[in-house]
C-alpha positions in Angstrom: -120.0 -9.8 17.3 -121.0 -7.7 20.3 -123.7 -9.1 22.7 -127.3 -8.5 22.1 -128.1 -8.9 25.8 -126.3 -9.3 29.1 -127.4 -11.1 32.3 -126.0 -8.7 34.8 -126.8 -10.5 38.2 -127.3 -10.8 40.8 -124.7 -13.3 42.2 -126.3 -16.4 43.8 -129.6 -15.7 42.2 -129.5 -18.3 39.4 -127.5 -16.7 36.6 -125.5 -19.9 35.9 -128.7 -21.9 35.3 -130.1 -19.1 33.1 -126.9 -19.0 31.2 -127.2 -22.8 30.4 -130.9 -22.5 29.5 -130.2 -19.7 27.0 -127.1 -21.1 25.6 -129.0 -24.2 24.4 -131.6 -22.1 22.6 -131.4 -22.9 18.9 -131.3 -19.2 18.0 -128.7 -18.1 20.6 -125.0 -18.5 20.3 -123.4 -17.8 23.7 -120.1 -16.2 24.7 -117.0 -18.6 24.9 -117.5 -18.7 28.7 -120.1 -17.4 31.1 -118.4 -14.6 33.0 -116.2 -12.4 30.8 -116.1 -9.6 33.3 -115.2 -7.1 30.7 -117.3 -4.1 32.1 -116.2 -4.9 35.7 -112.6 -6.2 36.2 -111.1 -6.8 32.6 -111.9 -3.5 31.1 -108.4 -2.6 30.5 -108.2 -5.4 28.0 -110.0 -3.4 25.3 -112.9 -3.9 22.8 -111.1 -6.3 20.6 -110.3 -8.7 23.5 -114.1 -8.5 24.4 -115.3 -9.1 20.9 -113.0 -12.2 20.6 -115.4 -14.0 23.0 -118.3 -13.9 20.7 -119.3 -15.6 17.5 -118.2 -14.1 14.1 -120.9 -12.1 12.2 -120.8 -14.7 9.4 -121.8 -17.4 11.7 -124.6 -15.5 13.0 -125.9 -14.9 9.6 -125.6 -18.3 8.4 -128.7 -19.9 9.7 -132.2 -19.7 8.5 -133.3 -17.4 11.5 -131.3 -14.5 13.1 -129.4 -15.5 16.2 -128.4 -13.5 19.2 -125.3 -13.7 21.5 -124.8 -12.8 25.1 -122.9 -13.3 28.3 -123.6 -13.4 32.0 -121.5 -11.6 34.5 -123.2 -11.4 37.9 -120.6 -8.7 39.1 -121.9 -6.3 36.5 -124.9 -5.3 38.7 -122.5 -4.7 41.7 -119.6 -2.8 39.8 -120.1 1.0 39.9 -118.4 1.6 36.6 -120.1 -1.4 34.6 -123.3 0.5 33.6 -121.6 3.4 32.0 -118.9 1.1 30.3 -121.6 -1.1 28.8 -123.7 1.8 27.7 -120.8 3.4 25.7 -120.1 0.1 23.8 -123.6 -1.6 23.5 -126.3 1.1 24.3 -129.1 -0.9 22.5 -128.4 -4.1 24.6 -131.2 -5.7 26.7 -130.4 -6.5 30.2 -131.8 -9.4 32.5 -131.5 -9.1 36.2 -132.2 -12.1 38.5 -133.0 -11.1 42.2 -133.5 -13.2 45.4 -134.7 -12.5 48.9 -131.5 -10.6 49.9 -131.3 -12.3 53.4 -131.1 -15.8 51.8 -128.9 -14.4 48.9 -126.5 -13.0 51.6 -126.1 -16.4 53.4 -125.8 -18.3 50.2 -123.0 -15.9 49.1 -121.4 -16.5 52.5 -121.7 -20.3 52.3 -120.3 -20.2 48.9 -117.1 -18.2 50.3 -116.7 -20.7 53.1 -116.8 -23.8 50.9 -114.1 -22.1 48.7 -111.9 -21.2 51.7 -112.2 -17.6 51.1 -113.9 -16.5 54.4 -112.3 -17.0 57.7 -115.1 -15.1 59.8 -118.3 -16.4 61.1 -121.3 -14.9 59.2 -122.1 -12.5 61.9 -118.5 -11.3 62.2 -118.4 -10.9 58.4 -121.6 -8.8 58.4 -120.0 -6.7 61.1 -116.7 -6.2 59.1 -118.5 -5.7 55.7 -118.4 -1.9 55.9 -114.7 -1.5 56.8 -113.7 -4.2 54.4 -115.4 -2.2 51.5 -114.8 1.3 52.7 -112.1 2.1 50.0 -113.3 0.1 47.2 -115.2 2.6 45.2 -112.5 5.1 45.2 -109.8 2.4 44.1 -112.2 1.3 41.3 -112.6 5.0 40.2 -108.8 5.6 40.1 -107.8 2.4 38.4 -109.7 0.7 35.7 -107.6 -2.5 36.2 -108.3 -2.8 39.8 -109.7 -6.3 40.7 -111.9 -5.2 43.6 -111.6 -8.5 45.3 -112.9 -7.4 48.7 -116.0 -5.8 47.0 -116.7 -8.9 45.0 -115.9 -11.4 47.8 -117.3 -9.7 50.9 -120.3 -7.8 49.8 -122.9 -10.0 51.5 -125.5 -7.3 52.4 -124.2 -4.8 49.9 -125.3 -7.0 46.9 -128.8 -7.3 48.4 -129.5 -3.5 48.2 -130.8 -3.9 44.6 -132.4 -0.5 44.0 -129.2 1.5 44.4 -127.5 -0.9 42.0 -130.2 -1.0 39.5 -130.5 3.0 39.5 -126.9 2.9 38.2 -128.0 1.0 35.2 -131.1 3.0 34.6 -129.1 6.1 34.4 -127.8 4.7 31.1 -130.5 2.3 29.9 -134.1 2.7 29.3 -136.5 0.7 31.7 -137.9 -1.2 28.9 -134.4 -2.6 28.2 -134.3 -4.3 31.5 -136.2 -7.4 32.6 -136.3 -8.2 36.3 -137.2 -11.8 37.4 -137.3 -13.3 40.9 -135.1 -16.5 41.3 -138.2 -18.1 43.0 -140.0 -17.8 39.6 -136.9 -19.1 37.7 -136.8 -22.3 39.8 -140.3 -22.7 40.9 -142.1 -21.8 37.8 -139.2 -22.4 35.3 -141.2 -23.0 32.0 -143.3 -19.8 32.2 -140.4 -17.8 33.4 -138.3 -19.0 30.5 -141.1 -18.0 28.2 -141.2 -14.6 29.6 -137.6 -14.2 29.0 -137.8 -15.3 25.4 -140.5 -12.8 24.7 -138.4 -10.0 26.2 -135.5 -11.0 24.0 -137.8 -11.6 20.9 -136.7 -15.3 20.7 -138.8 -18.0 19.2 -140.6 -20.2 21.7 -138.5 -23.1 22.7 -137.8 -25.1 25.8 -135.1 -27.7 26.6 -136.1 -31.3 27.4 -135.6 -30.5 31.1 -134.7 -27.7 33.3 -132.1 -28.5 35.9 -130.4 -26.4 38.5 -126.8 -25.6 37.5 -126.0 -23.5 40.5 -123.0 -24.6 42.6 -124.7 -25.9 45.9 -121.5 -27.5 47.5 -120.8 -31.0 48.4 -123.9 -32.8 49.9 -121.8 -34.6 52.4 -120.4 -31.4 53.9 -123.5 -29.0 54.5 -123.0 -25.9 56.4 -125.4 -24.9 59.4 -128.6 -23.1 58.4 -129.0 -19.4 59.1 -129.4 -18.5 62.7 -132.9 -17.1 63.5 -131.3 -14.1 65.3 -129.1 -13.3 62.1 -132.1 -13.7 59.9 -134.2 -11.3 62.0 -131.2 -8.8 62.0 -130.8 -8.8 58.2 -134.7 -8.6 57.8 -134.7 -5.5 59.7 -131.7 -4.0 57.8 -133.2 -4.8 54.4 -136.8 -3.7 55.2 -136.1 -0.1 53.8 -133.9 -1.2 50.8 -136.5 -3.7 49.8 -139.4 -1.2 49.8 -137.2 1.1 47.8 -136.6 -1.6 45.3 -140.3 -2.5 45.1 -141.2 1.2 44.4 -138.6 1.5 41.8 -139.7 -1.6 39.8 -143.4 -1.4 40.6 -143.6 -5.0 42.1 -143.5 -6.3 45.6 -141.6 -9.5 45.8 -142.7 -10.3 49.3 -139.4 -10.8 50.8 -139.0 -10.9 54.7 -139.5 -7.8 56.8 
C-alpha cells in the first residue's frame, strides 16, 4: 500500500503521541515505524522501498471495514522538496499538521538536542548561529536528493516555527481541504475532542483508546534543563510576531501565541 494520510509535523508538537493514538485505532494499520523520512532524506531509496513499510493490500481488505495506513515524519513540513515529492506519489493523501507556540517549540527543540548531546552552544548562541549554520542547506538539498541535511534538521530552532512559509509549500501541491491543522495545546489539553476531529477529517469510525498518554520524549526527570530566560523569550516573541500573524491569516485562525 501507499499511505492514505501523512502527519507532516511539526517537530516537538506531539507527532509521536498522535502516531500512537492513530496506530491503535481498529481501522488503521500504521507504517512499520513512525518516521520513514522517504520524502525528505530517503527519497533516493525509491518507491518500492517506501511501499515496503506499509501493509499489503490483501491485509487491508481482509477486515469487515476498510482500513487506512499512514506514517508520521515531522521533518516533512520543514524539508523544501517534500511537498512536491509527496504530491507526485500520493496526490490524494490527507495531511495532518500539529503546531505549537514557536517560542516554546524552539526551546523544546533545543532542550531535546542538548539531552542528545547534539548541541554544544547555549540557546542564545544557537539562535545567533542559526542563519549561518543553515545558509547553504537549501542549495545542497536541491542539488543532491540523497543529502541528509543534518544541520537543517538539527539546528532549525526558529526556522521550524515559521509555519506559514512551510505550509505554503504544501498548499502549492495540495488543496486546503486536504490539510488539517491542529494546535498541540488542543491535542494535549482537550485530547478526546481533538482526536474526534482528526477521525472525522480522516473519515474513520469514532473510537478512543482506554486512555490518552503523552508519548513525547521529555527527557530524564532527574536531569532537567533550566527554563527559558525571560529576555530570550521576549526576543523570540518579537521575532515571531510577524510570522505568527502571517500564519494566522493563512489558516484563518488566531492561535493566540505570544507577541
